[in-house]
C-alpha positions as a Python dict, from the first residue, in 0.01 Angstrom:
ca = {
    (1, 'P'): (0, 0, 0),
    (2, 'S'): (-128, 235, -264),
    (3, 'A'): (-426, 449, -355),
    (4, 'E'): (-554, 640, -657),
    (5, 'I'): (-794, 914, -753),
    (6, 'D'): (-1043, 827, -1025),
    (7, 'F'): (-1294, 1037, -1217),
    (8, 'W'): (-1607, 931, -1402),
    (9, 'F'): (-1545, 987, -1773),
    (10, 'P'): (-1875, 977, -1969),
    (11, 'Q'): (-1705, 1012, -2312),
    (12, 'K'): (-1462, 724, -2256),
    (13, 'K'): (-1390, 510, -2562),
    (14, 'G'): (-1614, 205, -2546),
    (15, 'G'): (-1866, 377, -2320),
    (16, 'P'): (-1870, 565, -1990),
    (17, 'G'): (-1622, 458, -1726),
    (18, 'W'): (-1368, 554, -1463),
    (19, 'I'): (-1029, 700, -1547),
    (20, 'E'): (-730, 710, -1310),
    (21, 'W'): (-608, 1065, -1259),
    (22, 'G'): (-357, 1037, -978),
    (23, 'G'): (-191, 777, -765),
    (24, 'C'): (24, 733, -459),
    (25, 'G'): (205, 461, -276),
    (26, 'M'): (510, 357, -80),
    (27, 'V'): (850, 397, -246),
    (28, 'H'): (1001, 52, -307),
    (29, 'P'): (1322, -12, -106),
    (30, 'N'): (1509, -87, -432),
    (31, 'V'): (1430, 264, -557),
    (32, 'L'): (1576, 410, -238),
    (33, 'R'): (1886, 191, -268),
    (34, 'A'): (1938, 298, -630),
    (35, 'S'): (1926, 659, -509),
    (36, 'G'): (2191, 595, -245),
    (37, 'I'): (1940, 605, 41),
    (38, 'D'): (1942, 334, 308),
    (39, 'P'): (1590, 182, 312),
    (40, 'D'): (1651, 49, 664),
    (41, 'V'): (1677, 410, 782),
    (42, 'Y'): (1436, 590, 548),
    (43, 'Q'): (1100, 517, 388),
    (44, 'G'): (895, 730, 157),
    (45, 'F'): (572, 798, -25),
    (46, 'A'): (535, 872, -394),
    (47, 'F'): (256, 1094, -528),
    (48, 'G'): (170, 1178, -885),
    (49, 'M'): (-101, 1328, -1099),
    (50, 'G'): (-145, 1260, -1464),
    (51, 'I'): (-141, 1586, -1653),
    (52, 'E'): (-197, 1384, -1968),
    (53, 'R'): (-519, 1251, -1818),
    (54, 'T'): (-634, 1605, -1747),
    (55, 'L'): (-569, 1682, -2114),
    (56, 'M'): (-776, 1376, -2205),
    (57, 'L'): (-1072, 1505, -2008),
    (58, 'G'): (-1044, 1860, -2139),
    (59, 'E'): (-993, 1769, -2505),
    (60, 'G'): (-1209, 1458, -2527),
    (61, 'I'): (-915, 1227, -2601),
    (62, 'N'): (-1027, 868, -2555),
    (63, 'D'): (-696, 681, -2549),
    (64, 'M'): (-383, 795, -2364),
    (65, 'H'): (-171, 593, -2605),
    (66, 'D'): (-250, 852, -2872),
    (67, 'M'): (-36, 1102, -2680),
    (68, 'V'): (273, 885, -2648),
    (69, 'E'): (289, 680, -2967),
    (70, 'G'): (443, 957, -3176),
    (71, 'D'): (175, 983, -3445),
    (72, 'I'): (250, 1310, -3627),
    (73, 'R'): (-120, 1358, -3714),
    (74, 'F'): (-205, 1369, -3344),
    (75, 'S'): (77, 1614, -3268),
    (76, 'K'): (-31, 1844, -3551),
    (77, 'A'): (-392, 1841, -3429),
    (78, 'F'): (-276, 1991, -3098),
    (79, 'G'): (-34, 2243, -3248),
    (80, 'V'): (278, 2060, -3133),
    (81, 'M'): (410, 2052, -3489),
    (82, 'N'): (355, 2293, -3777),
}
């Protein structure tokens, strides 16, 4: 099972729409095994919020890929590089 938090984003590329901001769900037993935890004894939940999505909303960024593709022009626009 899983769930997510979505926000209405009126400036979304291609027109207004919903954007996922945070999600949660059950930790897969294989993840527990890889961490040395016995999934027959323990279970867990995972929660996360997308800080990059908050940046998108605040700065009017339309495509999250712009933040992770390594385009120097994008980095310079946000003062990451001089």
